[in-house]
N, C-alpha and C positions, 0 to 999 in steps of 0.2 A: 925409125920413128919412136919417139919416147911415149910410153903408155901413160895416159893420164891417171892420177890417183883418184880412187873413188871418194866422193864427198861423204861425210858422216851422215847417218840417217837422222832426220828431224824427230822421228818418233823415239829414237834412242835417247836423244838429248832431252826430250820431254819427260821420258820415263826416269832418267837419272835425276832430273830436276825435282820431280815429285818425290823421289825417294829421299833426296836431301831435305826437302821441306818437311816430310813426315818425321825424319830423324831429329830435325831441329825443334819441331813442335813437341815431340815426345820429351826431349831434353828440357825445354822450357817448362812444360807441364810438371815434370818431376821436380824442377827447382822451385816452382811456385808452391807445390804441395808441401815440400820440405819447409819452405818459409812459413807457410800457414801453420804447420804443426809446431814450429819453433815459437810462434807467437802466442801459444796457449790455446785453450779450448774456444770453440764457437759458443757464444753466450746467447741464450734465448730467455727473454724475460729480464727482470732487473734484480740485481743483488741487494737493492734497497727497497724498503716497504713502499707501496704505491702512495703517491701524494694524497689520495682520497682517504687514507687511513689517519692522516694528521701528522704533526711533527713528532720527531723522535727526541726523547729526553737526552740531554748531554750531561757529562760529569767531568769535573776537573781532573780526576785520576781514574783511569780504567773505565769500567762500565757501570751504569747505575744498577742498584740492586733490583733483581727481577722477582724477588720473593713475593708471593701473593697467591690468592685463590682466584681462579678465573673460571668461566663457564663455557661449555661447548653446547650447542653448535656456535660457530663464529658469527660475529656481527656482520662482518664483511669478509669476502673470500675471492680469491683469484686462482682458479685452477686447482682447487683443493684435492689432494689425493693422499693415500697412505694405506698401510697394512692393518690387518686385524690382529688382536692379541692372541698369543698362544699360551694355553694353560694359565691364563690370567696374568701372564707376564709378556713383555714386549720383546719381539725378536731383535737380536743384536743387529745394529746398523739401521734400524727402522725408526721412523718418526712416531712418537708415542701418542698420535692422534690418527683417526682414520675416518674416511668419508662415510656418510650414512650411519654414523654411530648414534646411539640414544643420547639423550641429554646427560651431560656429565659435569662433575666438578673436576677442575684441574688445579692441583696444588703444587706450586713451584717453591723449592727450598734451596738455599745456598749456604754452605758451611765449609770453611777452610779450603776454599778452592774447588770444592765439589758442588755439582748441581744435581738435585733429585727432582724428578717429575712424577707425580702420582695422579691417577685418574680413577674415578668410581662413578657409578650410575646414579642419576637423580630419578626418583619415582614420583610422578604426580597422580597416579591412580590409586584410589582407596582400596580397590579389590585385587591389586597385584602385589604379590610378595616376592622379593628377590634379595638374595644374599649379596648381590653385587652393589647394593646401596651402602654396604658397610665394609666391603673388602676393597683394598687399594691395589690397582695394577701400578707397578713402579719400575723406573729405570734410573740408574745413577751414573753420571759421567764424571770422571776424575779431572783434575786440573790439566793432565796431559792430553785429554780428549777435547776439552773445551777451553777456548781462549778468547780474550777480548779483542775485537777488531772494529775500529771506527765507531766505538761506542756501542757495539752490538756483540752479543755472545755467540761465537761460532762453535758448533760441534763438528769435529772433523769427519769427513765422509768415510763410511765404512761399506764393505760389500753388502749390497741389499739382499734381502731374502729372495730365494729363487735362483740364485746363481747367475749363469750367463744367459743372455737372450739369443735369439736367432742370429745366425751369422757369426757366432763366436764372440759377440761383443759382451763386455762386462758392464755392470751397473753399480756405481757407488752412490750412497745416499747419506746426506748430512742435513743439518738445519741450522738456522740462525734465529736468535731471539732478540727482539728490540722492545724496550719499554717506551711507550708513547706518552706524550705530555698529558693526555687525558686519563692516564693510568691504565689504559688497555695494553695488551700484549700482542705484538706483531710476531708471527711465526712464519719464517720463510723456509720452504723445502728446497734443498739443492740436490738435484739428481745429475750425476756425471756419467755419461755413456762413454766407455773406453773401448779400444780395439776396433774402431770403425775402419772400414775399407772403402776405397773409391776406385774407379776404373779410369784409365787413360783415354779410352775410346770405346764407344758403344754404337752398334749399328744393327738394325733389325732385331732388337731384343737381346742381342748378344753383347757381352762386355769383353774387352780385350786389354789385358794388363791390369794390375792392381797396385795400389799404393796405400800406405797408412794414412787415413784421413784424420783431421783434427778431432779431438774429443769434443763432445757436445755437452754443455752445462746448461741445465734448465732450472729456472727459478719459478716457484709458485708461492703465493702469500695468503695468509688468513689473519683475522683480527679477533682476539678474544676479550670480552669484557671482564673487568676486575670486580670482585665482590667482597674481598677481605684482605687484610694485610698478610696473612699466612704465617704469623708468628706462632700460632698454635693450630692444632688439628681442627678443621671446620666441622660444624655440626652436621649430622646425617640429614639428608633431605629425602624423606620417605613419607608419603601420605597414606601408606597401608594401614588399614584398620581391620583387626581380626573379625571375621564374619561379615564384612561389608559386601554388599552385592551390587551397589551402584558405582559407577566410575568415580 
């Protein structure tokens, strides 16, 4: 009598099928992640000023001149953020404006491919005396750091103050300046988060397997009113009167 061969276990077939499915899913996920990374950063916000700010001025050649005197705080803002000055100068890689700042003059100058931004405090109180109404904070960007792009001036992203964030991610920060048709200045902050990680699979609060996730580029915008042409140093704005006791 010939002995019948044992038929394969259905549970074994199912286990093998699931293993193949997991392998295929992992491979597909990896390919998708690589494709996303190759397509550039994930963009949050718009690299162009909000339509509510008004139209951007155009120029036949390059960018319109941004030189002028502007005032802080902004007329309009979208997600404004930024650092504070250090020793009355701005940290390398940071935007030369910061949230919750006192009222300031902002003086923008352009000369031979360089752009210089100066800020100093405006004092409206008669009984407050401050040297910051006469001292300029300043930062200068060379032609290699700032370039014209689509009629706007881009300052190349640099490593932001504070180094790396949690999880080993790095942060680069730059900004974009655009002259609006009403003479105001639109300032866009570009924050680029690099070195991000993602997981192939997570379950019960645990992540399994990691891959390099796309960089994340975040844009925020603010609009500053123009007060003067900026061809010469603006007058000090200080209401202090020696001996005054009233605001």
